[in-house]
C-alpha positions in Angstrom: 130.0 -55.5 171.3 133.2 -54.4 173.0 134.2 -50.8 172.3 137.0 -50.6 174.8 139.1 -53.8 175.4 140.3 -54.9 178.8 143.5 -53.0 178.3 141.5 -49.8 178.0 142.1 -49.4 174.2 139.4 -48.4 171.7 139.0 -50.1 168.2 141.2 -47.3 166.6 144.0 -47.6 169.2 143.0 -44.6 171.3 142.5 -44.4 175.0 138.9 -43.4 176.2 139.9 -39.8 176.9 142.1 -39.4 173.8 141.2 -37.3 170.8 141.8 -38.2 167.2 144.6 -36.6 165.3 143.8 -33.0 164.2 145.0 -31.4 161.0 144.0 -28.1 159.4 144.9 -25.9 156.4 144.0 -22.3 155.7 143.3 -20.7 152.3 142.3 -23.8 150.4 139.7 -22.1 148.2 141.3 -19.5 146.0 138.3 -17.4 145.2 136.7 -17.4 148.7 137.3 -14.5 151.1 138.3 -17.1 153.7 138.6 -20.9 153.6 139.9 -23.9 155.5 140.1 -27.7 155.6 139.7 -29.3 159.0 140.4 -33.0 159.8 139.5 -35.0 162.9 140.9 -38.4 162.3 139.4 -39.7 159.1 136.7 -37.0 159.0 137.6 -34.2 156.6 135.6 -31.0 156.0 136.2 -28.0 153.8 134.6 -24.6 154.5 134.5 -21.4 152.4 133.3 -18.0 153.5 132.2 -15.2 151.2 131.6 -11.7 152.6 130.7 -9.4 154.2 129.2 -8.4 150.9 126.0 -6.8 149.5 122.8 -8.6 150.4 121.6 -10.5 147.3 117.9 -10.5 148.3 117.1 -7.0 149.6 114.0 -8.3 151.3 116.3 -10.3 153.7 118.5 -7.3 154.5 118.9 -6.4 158.2 119.5 -2.8 159.0 121.2 -3.4 162.3 123.4 -6.4 161.6 124.8 -8.8 159.0 122.8 -11.6 157.5 124.5 -14.9 158.1 123.7 -17.8 155.8 125.0 -21.4 155.8 124.9 -24.3 153.5 126.0 -27.8 154.5 126.4 -30.7 152.1 127.6 -34.3 152.5 128.1 -35.9 149.1 127.7 -39.6 148.7 131.4 -40.1 148.1 132.2 -38.9 151.6 130.5 -41.9 153.1 130.5 -44.5 150.4 126.7 -44.5 150.5 125.3 -45.3 147.1 121.8 -44.1 148.0 121.1 -40.7 146.4 120.2 -38.0 148.9 117.5 -35.5 147.8 118.8 -31.9 147.6 117.9 -30.0 150.7 117.3 -33.2 152.7 116.1 -32.8 156.3 119.4 -33.7 157.9 121.4 -31.3 155.8 118.9 -28.5 156.5 119.1 -29.2 160.2 122.9 -29.2 160.3 123.0 -26.0 158.2 120.8 -24.4 160.8 123.0 -25.7 163.7 126.2 -24.4 162.1 124.6 -21.0 161.3 123.2 -20.5 164.8 126.6 -21.5 166.3 128.5 -19.1 164.1 126.1 -16.3 164.8 126.9 -16.6 168.4 130.5 -15.7 167.7 130.3 -13.2 164.8 130.1 -9.5 165.6 127.2 -9.1 163.2 126.3 -5.6 164.5 129.6 -4.2 163.1 128.5 -5.2 159.5 124.9 -4.0 159.1 123.1 -4.4 155.7 125.6 -7.0 154.6 125.7 -10.7 154.0 128.1 -13.5 155.1 127.8 -16.8 153.3 129.3 -20.0 154.9 129.6 -23.1 152.7 130.6 -26.4 154.4 131.2 -29.7 152.6 132.1 -33.0 154.1 134.9 -34.7 152.1 135.2 -37.8 154.2 132.9 -38.8 157.0 134.0 -41.0 160.0 132.1 -39.6 162.9 132.1 -36.1 164.4 131.1 -34.4 161.2 129.1 -31.7 163.0 132.0 -30.7 165.1 134.5 -30.8 162.2 132.2 -28.5 160.2 132.0 -25.9 163.0 135.8 -26.0 163.5 136.4 -25.6 159.7 133.9 -22.7 159.6 135.6 -21.0 162.5 139.0 -21.2 160.7 137.4 -20.0 157.4 135.8 -17.0 159.2 139.2 -16.1 160.8 140.9 -16.4 157.4 138.3 -14.0 155.9 139.0 -11.5 158.7 135.4 -11.6 160.0 135.3 -9.9 163.4 134.4 -12.4 166.1 133.8 -12.3 169.9 135.9 -15.5 170.1 136.7 -18.6 168.1 133.9 -21.2 168.5 135.2 -24.8 168.7 133.3 -28.1 168.9 133.8 -31.7 169.9 131.7 -34.7 170.8 131.8 -37.3 173.5 129.8 -40.4 174.2 129.0 -43.2 176.7 129.5 -46.8 175.7 130.0 -49.9 177.8 129.7 -47.7 180.9 132.7 -45.7 179.7 132.9 -42.1 178.7 134.6 -41.7 175.3 136.0 -38.5 173.8 135.6 -37.6 170.0 133.6 -40.5 168.7 134.5 -42.3 165.4 131.7 -43.5 163.1 132.1 -47.0 164.5 131.4 -45.7 168.0 128.8 -43.2 167.0 126.8 -45.8 165.1 126.6 -48.0 168.2 123.4 -46.1 169.2 124.7 -45.1 172.6 124.2 -41.6 174.1 126.5 -38.9 172.6 126.8 -35.2 173.1 128.1 -32.5 170.7 129.3 -29.4 172.4 130.4 -26.0 171.0 132.1 -23.4 173.2 133.6 -19.9 173.1 136.8 -20.9 175.0 138.0 -17.5 176.1 134.6 -16.3 177.2 133.9 -19.7 178.7 130.4 -19.9 177.1 128.5 -22.8 175.6 127.1 -22.0 172.2 125.9 -25.6 171.2 124.7 -28.5 173.2 123.0 -31.5 171.4 122.3 -34.9 172.8 120.4 -37.7 171.1 119.7 -40.0 174.1 119.0 -39.7 177.8 121.6 -40.0 180.4 121.6 -39.9 184.2 122.5 -36.4 185.3 125.8 -37.3 186.9 127.0 -39.2 183.8 125.6 -36.4 181.6 127.7 -33.8 183.4 130.8 -36.0 183.0 130.3 -36.5 179.3 129.6 -32.8 178.7 132.7 -31.9 180.7 134.7 -34.4 178.6 133.4 -32.9 175.3 134.2 -29.4 176.7 137.8 -30.4 177.3 137.9 -31.6 173.8 136.7 -28.2 172.6 139.5 -26.5 174.5 142.0 -28.8 172.9 140.7 -28.0 169.5 140.8 -24.3 170.4 144.5 -24.6 171.3 145.2 -26.3 168.0 143.3 -23.7 166.0 145.3 -20.9 167.7 148.5 -22.7 166.8 147.4 -23.0 163.1 146.4 -19.3 163.0 149.7 -18.2 164.6 151.7 -20.3 162.2 149.7 -18.9 159.3 150.4 -15.3 160.5 154.2 -16.1 160.7 154.1 -17.4 157.1 152.3 -14.3 155.9 154.9 -12.0 157.7 157.7 -14.0 156.2 156.3 -13.7 152.7 156.0 -9.9 153.1 159.5 -9.7 154.5 158.4 -8.4 157.9 
């Protein structure tokens, strides 16, 4: 199957190195301490953060840092899949762990000992890149909650189809079965916090695809900074500053 036509156009009209449209909103869940919706093309995710607050299960309390918990869900309506997924299915558990570990790399947990931070992420519409969209939504929600962080962590994917590196895969491209890489970075610190690949690639191609995904992460970081800056301006305007 052809994923890039002879004119260099993908099935959704993008160039190989072009990202999907990004859109984000902050403060979308009224009762949460921080929340955000993040869209990458037709993939839409909502994240809510509660905390730091008292640890609910004292046996899990950490005396030198905050306990970070994460719950990821993808309801059937987000994909149109009529098959019922069992609660706590293996994929949801794995993605919850990935998001939690990625967020722990940026949260200054040592500043909030004996407390708990809960991150809830739900996919509203899935069209590829859900893992990255979840991380980006969680980052915005943490920032909205005022959780102290080393840096904003951002994520993007890239793949390799028909001998062509592709940035920010759609579901159509992701389901082709070709190699794809999901990367998460701390852009200001220039550190990688997440690197997942589901197929083998020659080292030179692998490096190119990872670099492409990293550039996507940086583009997401620039967009998130714009969203936070605009949100700050709106808050100042409301307060008459």
